[in-house]
C-alpha positions as CSV (number, residue, x, y, z in Angstrom):
1,M,11.2,94.9,-79.0
2,L,12.3,94.8,-82.3
3,E,16.2,93.3,-82.5
4,V,18.3,96.1,-84.0
5,E,20.6,93.4,-85.6
6,L,19.6,92.1,-89.3
7,K,19.8,88.9,-89.1
8,K,21.3,86.9,-92.1
9,I,20.1,83.8,-93.6
10,T,21.6,84.1,-97.1
11,E,23.5,86.2,-99.0
12,K,20.2,87.4,-100.5
13,V,17.9,87.0,-97.5
14,S,17.5,88.7,-93.8
15,Y,15.2,89.2,-91.6
16,F,14.3,91.1,-88.4
17,H,13.5,89.3,-85.4
18,G,11.0,90.5,-82.9
19,S,8.1,89.9,-81.5
20,V,6.7,90.1,-85.1
21,N,9.5,89.6,-88.0
22,I,10.1,91.7,-90.8
23,G,11.9,89.8,-93.8
24,Y,14.4,91.3,-96.2
25,L,15.4,90.2,-99.5
26,R,18.3,91.9,-101.7
27,L,16.6,92.0,-105.3
28,S,19.3,93.5,-107.3
29,S,22.4,96.1,-105.8
30,E,19.8,98.9,-106.5
31,E,16.3,97.6,-105.3
32,G,15.4,95.7,-101.8
33,M,11.9,94.3,-100.5
34,L,10.5,94.2,-97.2
35,I,8.2,91.5,-95.7
36,D,5.4,93.0,-94.0
37,A,6.3,96.3,-92.0
38,G,5.9,95.5,-88.5
39,L,2.9,96.8,-85.6
40,D,4.2,100.3,-85.9
41,D,6.1,103.7,-87.2
42,Q,8.9,103.1,-84.1
43,A,9.2,99.4,-85.4
44,M,9.8,100.6,-88.7
45,K,11.5,103.8,-87.8
46,K,14.2,100.9,-86.8
47,V,14.1,98.8,-89.5
48,I,15.1,101.8,-91.9
49,K,17.8,102.4,-89.9
50,Q,19.4,99.5,-89.4
51,L,19.5,99.2,-93.4
52,K,20.2,102.8,-94.2
53,E,23.6,102.0,-91.6
54,Q,24.2,98.8,-94.2
55,S,23.9,100.3,-97.2
56,L,20.8,98.4,-98.0
57,P,18.3,99.7,-100.2
58,I,14.6,99.8,-100.0
59,S,12.6,99.7,-103.2
60,H,9.5,97.6,-102.3
61,L,7.3,96.1,-99.7
62,F,5.2,92.6,-99.7
63,I,2.3,92.5,-96.8
64,T,1.6,88.9,-96.3
65,H,-1.7,89.7,-95.0
66,A,-4.0,92.5,-93.2
67,H,-3.5,91.7,-89.8
68,A,-2.0,95.1,-87.8
69,D,1.2,93.9,-86.7
70,H,2.0,92.9,-89.9
71,Y,1.4,96.7,-91.6
72,G,1.2,98.9,-89.1
73,G,4.8,100.3,-90.3
74,A,3.9,100.5,-93.5
75,A,2.2,103.8,-94.2
76,Y,5.3,105.4,-92.5
77,L,7.5,103.5,-95.0
78,Q,5.7,104.7,-98.1
79,E,6.0,108.5,-95.9
80,K,9.9,108.3,-95.5
81,Q,10.7,106.1,-98.7
82,D,9.3,105.5,-102.3
83,V,8.0,101.8,-102.3
84,Y,6.1,99.7,-104.7
85,T,4.1,97.9,-102.4
86,F,2.5,94.1,-103.2
87,A,-0.8,92.7,-101.2
88,P,-2.8,89.5,-102.3
89,E,-6.1,90.1,-103.2
90,F,-9.1,91.2,-100.7
91,E,-6.7,91.8,-98.1
92,A,-5.4,94.7,-99.9
93,A,-9.4,96.0,-99.5
94,I,-8.5,95.6,-95.9
95,L,-5.3,97.3,-96.0
96,Q,-7.1,100.3,-98.1
97,N,-9.9,100.5,-95.4
98,P,-8.2,99.2,-92.2
99,M,-11.4,99.8,-90.1
100,I,-13.0,96.7,-91.7
101,E,-10.8,94.6,-89.4
102,P,-12.4,96.0,-85.9
103,L,-15.9,96.0,-88.3
104,Y,-15.8,92.3,-89.0
105,L,-14.7,91.4,-85.4
106,F,-17.7,93.4,-83.7
107,H,-20.5,91.8,-86.2
108,G,-20.4,94.8,-88.7
109,V,-21.3,97.6,-85.5
110,H,-19.2,100.5,-86.5
111,P,-16.2,100.3,-83.7
112,I,-15.7,102.6,-80.9
113,A,-12.7,104.0,-80.4
114,E,-11.5,101.7,-78.0
115,W,-11.9,98.9,-80.6
116,R,-10.0,100.6,-83.0
117,N,-6.4,100.2,-81.5
118,K,-2.7,100.0,-83.1
119,F,-3.6,95.9,-82.7
120,L,-6.7,96.0,-84.9
121,E,-6.6,98.6,-86.8
122,G,-3.2,99.9,-88.9
123,K,-3.1,103.3,-90.7
124,P,-3.9,102.9,-94.4
125,V,-1.7,101.4,-96.8
126,R,-1.5,102.2,-100.2
127,I,-1.3,99.1,-102.9
128,D,0.3,99.4,-106.2
129,S,0.2,95.6,-107.1
130,V,-2.7,93.1,-106.1
131,L,-1.5,89.6,-106.8
132,Q,-4.6,87.2,-107.7
133,K,-3.3,84.2,-107.5
134,E,0.1,82.9,-105.8
135,G,2.9,82.0,-108.1
136,V,5.6,83.4,-109.6
137,V,6.5,87.9,-109.4
138,R,8.9,89.6,-111.9
139,I,11.4,92.6,-110.4
140,G,13.1,93.7,-112.7
141,N,15.7,90.2,-113.7
142,T,14.7,88.8,-110.5
143,V,11.7,86.9,-109.7
144,F,10.2,85.5,-106.2
145,Q,7.4,82.9,-105.3
146,T,4.0,83.6,-103.7
147,I,2.1,80.8,-101.7
148,A,-1.2,81.2,-100.4
149,L,-1.9,80.5,-96.9
150,P,-5.1,81.4,-96.3
151,G,-6.6,79.8,-92.9
152,H,-4.9,82.2,-90.3
153,S,-6.3,85.4,-92.6
154,Y,-8.7,84.8,-95.3
155,N,-5.7,85.2,-98.6
156,Q,-2.6,85.1,-96.7
157,F,0.8,85.4,-99.0
158,G,4.0,83.8,-98.0
159,V,7.1,84.4,-100.4
160,I,9.8,82.2,-101.2
161,F,12.9,83.5,-102.9
162,D,16.8,82.1,-102.6
163,D,15.3,78.9,-101.3
164,I,14.0,80.6,-98.2
165,L,10.2,80.5,-96.9
166,F,8.8,83.5,-95.5
167,A,5.9,81.4,-94.2
168,T,4.1,84.5,-92.3
169,D,1.3,83.3,-89.8
170,G,0.9,80.1,-92.0
171,Y,2.5,78.8,-88.6
172,F,4.0,80.1,-85.6
173,G,7.0,79.1,-83.4
174,I,7.0,77.3,-80.6
175,E,7.2,79.9,-78.0
176,A,4.3,81.7,-79.7
177,L,2.3,79.1,-80.0
178,E,2.2,78.4,-76.4
179,K,1.9,81.5,-75.8
180,H,-1.4,82.3,-77.9
181,G,-3.0,79.0,-76.7
182,I,-5.5,79.1,-79.0
183,P,-4.5,80.8,-82.2
184,F,-6.3,83.6,-84.3
185,I,-7.8,81.5,-87.1
186,V,-10.4,82.5,-89.4
187,D,-10.8,78.9,-90.8
188,A,-10.3,75.9,-89.4
189,A,-10.0,73.8,-92.4
190,Q,-8.1,75.9,-94.7
191,T,-5.8,76.4,-91.1
192,I,-4.7,72.2,-91.5
193,E,-4.4,72.0,-95.2
194,T,-2.0,75.0,-95.4
195,L,0.2,73.3,-92.4
196,E,0.1,70.1,-94.1
197,K,1.2,72.2,-98.0
198,L,3.8,73.9,-95.7
199,T,5.8,70.4,-94.6
200,K,5.5,69.5,-98.6
201,L,7.5,73.0,-99.7
202,P,11.0,72.1,-100.9
203,C,12.9,75.1,-98.7
204,K,16.1,75.1,-97.2
205,G,14.5,76.8,-94.0
206,A,11.4,79.1,-93.0
207,V,10.7,82.5,-91.1
208,P,7.4,81.8,-89.3
209,G,5.5,85.5,-88.6
210,H,6.6,84.9,-84.7
211,G,9.3,82.8,-84.4
212,S,13.2,82.3,-85.5
213,Y,14.7,80.7,-88.5
214,E,14.6,77.5,-88.7
215,E,15.9,74.7,-91.3
216,A,13.7,71.9,-89.3
217,Y,11.5,74.2,-89.5
218,V,8.8,71.2,-90.5
219,Q,8.4,69.6,-86.9
220,T,6.9,73.2,-85.8
221,V,4.7,72.9,-88.5
222,E,3.8,69.5,-87.2
223,K,3.4,70.8,-83.6
224,N,1.2,73.3,-85.7
225,L,-1.2,70.5,-86.7
226,D,-0.8,68.9,-83.5
227,V,-2.3,71.9,-81.7
228,H,-4.8,72.8,-83.7
229,K,-6.1,69.4,-84.0
230,E,-6.5,68.9,-80.5
231,I,-8.5,72.1,-80.3
232,E,-10.7,71.2,-82.7
233,H,-10.9,67.9,-80.5
234,F,-11.5,69.6,-77.1
235,I,-14.3,71.8,-78.6
236,H,-16.3,69.0,-79.9
237,E,-16.2,67.1,-76.9
238,Q,-17.3,70.0,-74.9
239,V,-20.5,70.3,-77.5
240,K,-20.7,66.6,-77.1
241,A,-21.2,66.7,-73.4
242,N,-23.9,69.1,-74.2
243,P,-27.0,67.6,-75.6
244,D,-29.0,70.2,-75.1
245,G,-26.4,72.4,-76.4
246,I,-24.0,75.1,-75.2
247,A,-23.8,78.8,-76.0
248,L,-21.5,79.9,-78.0
249,E,-20.5,82.3,-75.5
250,K,-20.0,79.8,-72.7
251,L,-18.3,77.3,-75.1
252,V,-15.7,80.6,-75.7
253,T,-15.0,80.6,-72.2
254,I,-14.4,76.8,-71.2
255,A,-12.1,76.9,-74.0
256,C,-9.9,80.0,-72.9
257,L,-9.8,78.4,-69.5
258,S,-8.7,75.1,-71.0
259,K,-5.5,76.8,-72.0
260,G,-5.1,79.0,-69.3
261,I,-6.0,82.3,-70.7
262,Q,-7.8,84.9,-68.8
263,I,-9.5,87.7,-71.5
264,K,-8.8,91.0,-70.3
265,N,-10.8,92.8,-72.5
266,A,-13.6,92.9,-75.5
267,P,-11.3,92.9,-78.6
268,S,-9.3,89.9,-77.2
269,F,-12.7,88.4,-76.1
270,M,-13.9,88.9,-80.0
271,L,-10.4,87.3,-81.4
272,F,-10.8,84.1,-79.3
273,R,-14.9,84.2,-80.6
274,T,-13.8,84.2,-84.0
275,A,-11.1,81.7,-83.7
276,V,-13.4,79.1,-82.0
277,T,-16.2,80.5,-84.0
278,A,-14.0,79.3,-86.8
279,Y,-13.6,75.5,-85.5
280,L,-16.8,75.5,-85.2
281,T,-17.7,76.1,-88.8
282,K,-15.0,73.1,-89.8
283,L,-17.4,70.8,-87.6
284,M,-20.5,72.4,-89.4
285,K,-19.0,71.3,-93.1
286,Q,-18.4,67.8,-91.7
287,N,-22.1,67.8,-90.5
288,Q,-20.8,67.1,-86.2
289,V,-22.5,70.0,-84.8
290,C,-25.0,72.6,-85.7
291,F,-26.2,75.7,-84.4
292,V,-29.6,76.5,-83.2
293,V,-31.4,79.3,-81.6
294,E,-33.6,78.3,-78.1
295,Q,-35.4,80.9,-76.0
296,N,-33.5,83.7,-78.0
297,Q,-29.5,82.5,-77.1
298,L,-27.5,80.9,-79.8
299,L,-26.6,77.7,-79.0
300,V,-24.0,74.9,-80.9
301,V,-25.5,71.5,-80.5
302,S,-24.2,68.3,-82.1
303,S,-25.5,66.2,-85.3
304,S,-24.8,62.8,-84.2
305,K,-28.1,61.0,-82.8
């Protein structure tokens, strides 16, 4: 459940701490910007109510990436408030056409109703400004910095304002990291590059998409790095242990069981399948493994001789 209380970090920066964090920047006396919009209308209703109670304005919305838990409340916000909405390029296309997410997870098959739940597909969002590259964004006399953080999503952006980093899902808090076991990613190489980038940013503190604000956030980022490297190593070792090849779906099963994960439905399987394949494509680019087709079955084999 989303907490009612808005947690203040600085005079200009606060966030709603919940299963999915929502940032708030006080840009000026008349302007305020939310960073992400939560999972659904109910989450956004609580945000709007709390901000109104504290006489805090909402004039802008920044959506970091097009995963439904981060934008599901955006359509409701746009319906109730005149908010100018930013999003990174490509992510904006999905936000405006949200069926794309279940579409790509299910290999281009037109998704049935069960695959179009609120966790995979939010309501369409109007995007007023598409950001093509990281850098400075100006709103009136106020500026904030955007940071490209791809890997978890295709073109995810974070935000730095008043020396505070909103890292979105560039990294996970320790509890969320342990809960997921295998975090969702689309590109393992970019995920690791993003995490290494985060360790070098000169910020006072950081808010992840899932977790709590920390000033010593670099330690948590380094734990994320360890987890991703360990998963990649495990997957590689499983491939090498099967010289005749291992079916991709079996590799997903083994990887999940190694983390104590019990997959409960088809959408969850597809999420884990995507993450495992993201590690494999990193290994493919390094010429460590490859895909082959044997007897009409897709197998992963080691490239080492």
